[in-house]
N, C-alpha and C positions, 0 to 999 in steps of 0.2 A: 382634681385631680390629674397627675401629670399620664401625659401622653406616650406611653413604653415600644420604645422601637419599636417595635413591628406594626406598627400605626405609625405612620410618618408620613406616608403616600396618604394621601386622601382624591376624590376621585372629585369630577368636577362634573352640574349636570350634563344631562345623556343628549339632551340637543343647541346646538347652535342655529342663529337667523343664514336662513338662506335666502334672501330677501333682497341681500346688498350685491351689489355690482364684485364682480370677480377682481377686479383691479383693489379692492379692500381685502379682497379674505389671503387670514394668517395676519393682519398687520394691529388686530389686539391677541391675539392668539401669548400667552402666559408659556414658555417652558418649563416654566416652575409648578404649574396646573394640568397635566396634560390632559385632554380630553379621549382621550383614549390609550391605552398598560395592556400590555402580553398579559397570557390568566397566570403566571409567574408570579405577575407582579400582585398582583392580584388576592391569592389563594393567601401569603404570610399576615397580611390584612385581615380579610377577614376573620380567619382565625384565634389571631388575637382579638379581635376586639367582641367573639362570640363570648372569650373564654374572660376578658375581663366584664362585659356587664354581668355574664352569670354568676363568676365568683368576683362583685362587685353590688351593687341594687340587690340583688337578688338575692343575691347567698345573706345579704346582712336583715334585709328586713324578713325574709323566711325564717331565717337562725332567734329573733329578736321572737317570733311567733311559735315558735316547734323552742322556746327556750334550751336555744346551745347556748344563747346569749344574753342580755337585758339590756336595753337602754337606760343607762346611766345616768346623764345633763343632754343640754339642749334638746336638738332636735328630737333625739332618741327617743328623749324624757316620755313625749306625743308619742313615735310608736312603739313605742311601746303596753301603754293606753293603750293601742289599736285606730292611735291618728292617724294612720297613711294620706296621704291628701294628693289628688291626683298630681300638683308641682311633686312633689316626690317621687313621683315616675317616670313625669315626661320625661331626663335627662335619657333614662334607661331606656326607655322603646324610643324617643326620639335617634339615639347615637349605640347606640350599643344593639338595636333591634331593625326598624323600617329603614331608617335614611344612613345607616349602620351595615350590617357588614347583610341585613336580608337582602336588601337592594344589591349591594357590591354580587354576591351572591346569585341574583337572575340575574343582571348577566356577564359574571363569569358563562352559563351556564349555553344564555345564547351563543356566548364569542366560542365555548369550545363546542358549540351541536353546529356552529354553521364553517366551522372549520375542522372537524373531524377530528378532535383530541377528544377520543370517546372518555380517555381515561380521570379526565378532568374535567369531565362531564357529570361522571359518574357522582365524584367527591360534591360537585356541587351540591347536586342532587341531595346524596349522606347528608351534607353539613345544611341545609336547608329543608329536610324533616325533622333535621336537632335541633332548627331554632326559631321554624312553629313552629313544633313539640311546647318546646318550652315558653315562646308567647300565649299558643292555646289555653296553656296549665295553670301560666299564672290570672291569666285574662277573661279568658271565658273564649268566646267569640270577637274574629277581630280579619283585616283584610287578609285579602291572599290573590283570590281570585280578580281580583280589579283592582291589584296594591301596584309599584314599580313600575309607574304610566307613567310619574314626573308628573311636567304640567300640563300633560295630556288627561289628565283623571288625576286630582286634586282633590278628591272628595269617594275614597271607593267604599264602596258594602265593604259591609263584614259577611263573615263566611259562619255558620254554624261551629260548634266543635264541633261535633258529629259528624257535618259536614268535612270535615280538617282531618277528624284523622283517620277518612278515607283516602283525600287528597293523600293524607302523609303517608297512609298503612291500609292497603298496601303499594299506593300510586307509587310514590317515589323513592320509600327506600326499595321493592323492588328494582323501579328501575334501573333506577342507580350501580345495585346491583349485576343487572344488564348490559351495563353501560358499563365496567370496570369487567365486566367478563369477555370483552369485548375488544381483544388485545389490540397493539401493533399499531399505534397513533401513534404519527411522525413525531408529535410532542408528546414529552411525558411528566407528571410531579417526578419532586427528587429530592435538593434540600431543600425547593421554596416550602412542603408542605412543613410543616414546623411538630405537627403531632404524630403522624404516619412513617416519613421522611419516603412519601411515592408509595409504601407499600401495598400492595389494593387491597390482599387478603384481610390485612391488619382492616383493610375499609372496609371490605363487605362482612367480616366477623363484626366492625361498631352495627352495621347497618342489622342484620339478625338480633344482636342482639336489644337496638333502643325495641325493635317489632315484638319482642318476647316482655319487653318493657307497656307498652303504649296495650298491649293485650290485655295482662294486667289490670292497669289501669279501665278499662270493659268487661271487665271479673271474667275474659274468657281463656282462664284458665286450664282448659284444654289445650286451648292454640297453645298456647302463650308453652306449655310443656315438649307438645309436637315442633313451635320453632325452636324451643333450641336443642329439643332428641337427632334432630334435623343436621345438630355442627354446623359445620361455618361461626361459632362464638367463639367467645375469648374463652381461653382457658387456661390465663390465668395473668397473673398478676402485669406482666409482662406486654400486654393484649390494651390495657387500658384507653379509653379517649380521654385524657390527661394535658395540658399544655400550662407548660414547662417555664414562670417568667427569666431573667434574665437577674445580674448583681448589678445594678446602675442602680439611680433613682429614678430613672426614667423606661428603663424598662424590667419595674419592681412586684408583684404579688399584690393583689389591687386591694386587700387586707391589710399586708405589712403601708399599704399606702395610707388606707387609712387611718392603722393607725397608730405612724408616722404624723400626724399632718389633722385627725381631730380626737379620738381614741375618746369618748364621749360612751364607749361600750364595754361591761364588763361579762364573767364567767361563770360566777359565783352563781350557776342556777339549776333548775333542775337536771339538767345533765351531767353536771362535776361532781351532785348530791349522790347520782346515781353510778355512775362510776366509782364513786369513792367508797361505795355501799357493801361493792364487787368487789373492790383492789384493786379495780383494773390497771393492766399494767401502761396500758395509753395511755394512762392522764398526765404525766408527765411530760408526752408529744404534742397531746390541746393544748394544757394550760401550761403560765409559765407558774411555777409552783413556787417563785419569790416572797410572791404575794396572796400568798396563798393558790388560788385557780384565778384570781382578780383579771389574771392577762392572758391575752394569745402567746400560745405557747409554742415550740420551733418547726413542730407535722408543717402549720400552716399557716402560720406566722411568720417568715423569715423573707428575706429580701427575695429569696427563687426557689416559695414555697412553688407547690402547684397546686392550678385550681382542676378538679376531675368534675368531670359534665358526665361519664359514664362507666363503669369501672366492673373487671371480673367478680368484685365483694357483694354488689350489685346482682353484679348475673346470677349469683350464689343462693343469694336473699330472693330475689325474684323466681329463680328452682323451688326453693323447697316453702316457699308460699302457696304456689299451683300448684304443688304434691300435697297440699296438705288439703287443698280447696279439695283437689281429684279425691282426697281418701287415700292414696298412696304415704302412709306417713316413714315408711323409712327410708324412703326419699329425702323426702321433709326433710328428716333430723340426721342423714347424711349431708345434704345440701347446709343446713344450717353450719351443722359443726367445722364444713371447708370453709365457708364463709369467714365466719370467726377468727380460721386460725390463720388467715387469705388477709386481714384483714390485718392483723398483728405484723405478720412475718409485713405488712407494706410499708407500718410506723418501725421497723429496724425491731422487736418488744421478744422475748420467748421467755414463755413464762406457761412449765408446766402444770401447771400446779391451777391455772387460770381456768387453762384448757381443761383438764381436768372435771374442774366446776361448771363448766360455765359453756365447754362443748365439747359434750360428750352424750348428745342427749339419747334418746332411742326412738325407736315407734313405738312406744310405752308411754317419754316424758316426753316427748314435744308437743307443746302447744301453741297453738295461734302468734298468742299472746308472746310471749319466749324469742319463735319469730324474726317478730315484731321493734317488739323495745330490741334485739339485739343490730337487727337496723337499724333502729334509729340512732344508734349507737357509732356504728360504724360508718356511718356518714355523715359525720363531721358539718356541717358548716355548708353540705347543699341542699336546694332547691325541692329535689326530690324527695325528701323529709316526712315536708308539705305534701305536697300530692298523696303520701301513704296515708298519713294521719289521716288526712278529710276521709278518703278508702274507705277504714280502715278504724277511725277510733283512738288506735292503736300508738304505741300508747298513752296510757289513761289521763292526758295530759287535762291541765280545766285551767281555767283564766285568768292573770294577773288579774290578783284584789281592786287593784285601779282601772279601769276601763271604761268606752265608752259604750260599747258593745250589748250593755244587759248580757255581762259575762258569755257570748260566744265568742269562743276561736276564728280568726278570720278565715273564708274562705276565697276568695277573689282578690285580687289587686286592685284597685278601682283605676277605672282609662286615662289618663292622662290629657292636662289641661291644655293642651298642642290638638288633640283629635276632637275635646269634649268642647274649641272653642269656634271649629274651625274646620270639621267633620262633619254635617247634619247624619251621618248613616252611622254615626255615634251612637251605641246602642243604652240610651236613657235611663236616669236616676238610679241605675242599679248600686245597693247597700254593697260593700265587703263583704257581710257575710251570707249574702247570695249563694246558693249552689251552683255553682258548672254544670256541666252535662253529665259528665262522668261520677257525679258528686252526688244524683238525684233519686 
């Protein structure tokens, strides 16, 4: 994949030797490969790299498992049969998680705290919480407490997923909110923040929305509702945690790049059939109907399409599920209906007949299956759909006919080859059908 323009700045190793005489200091410094940069330079690269990974490998593998699309040729024929290997996830782990944005977030937070840049520190902690939650929800136990030490520790231990959830929530998210509320730093995020433009309130809304997501994962339905009811959460599509890509080949959306360069996935599968059966007006936005639904449509397949990482639509479905599970079916129905309407608005379609058929539930008609099925449709190509399926077994998907897992849809990513070979602390011999902690 080509590297987009917001990732042009790469960062050198954390330390240089201090054993040389001062006479030689600086002789081997490369001005094009700096060992230290301002916090404002770190933010755009981090945001772009996270979005590229989530909207790239993570999205493609999960979307095949979840039958939003299917592997048609070459590598993805195997992945369609659930043959996801250690090598398949290695680049994602190394370049779009640990050696990339998560390590840079550790650097950003350390620098921001040392220099008293509270808002930068808050953004760093919330982005770390998000990136770490992605890692643990895909892989299970992952390094954190001993990670990001460079050559001082090349074999960090793996924290358990249960420990990581405590680290993230209330840890990093609450700490990030506290930093953002400590205003008045000499240097604050602005245009370098490619997601929210330095809007502190939107970062706080994201942090609280992520809390509700993670509370839902752990079946803390009352906690999720309390978080949402307390306010400072998303209030509309304009608050979404979304990264927009550019209009050149080197700044293109990861799905667009993949289709241009590989194109071994097609989209005539469970999701397209489901949408066609209810005359879903988002069909033409999701799929290129020139060839049926075999190609990716303009909403997420254009050169500058967004990568959605957390949205108002998802938040309303979180509210719907949590309310349903606690017996408040009126709130569940209202939130479900609003989620569908917001999803239609997001892709720019209006269809009152569809809303009357699918977004007019009441306390007497709403069901968990309806909530999860419409969330499955609305969160097109988003990894969160896999988490929902593992938690609820909804919608009722069945394994593809040809598979290597005895008809079990995968429940985790394998650990990457680089970790298996070089980190003896990597959990051994876990099958991709071994459940993660919150799925037990």
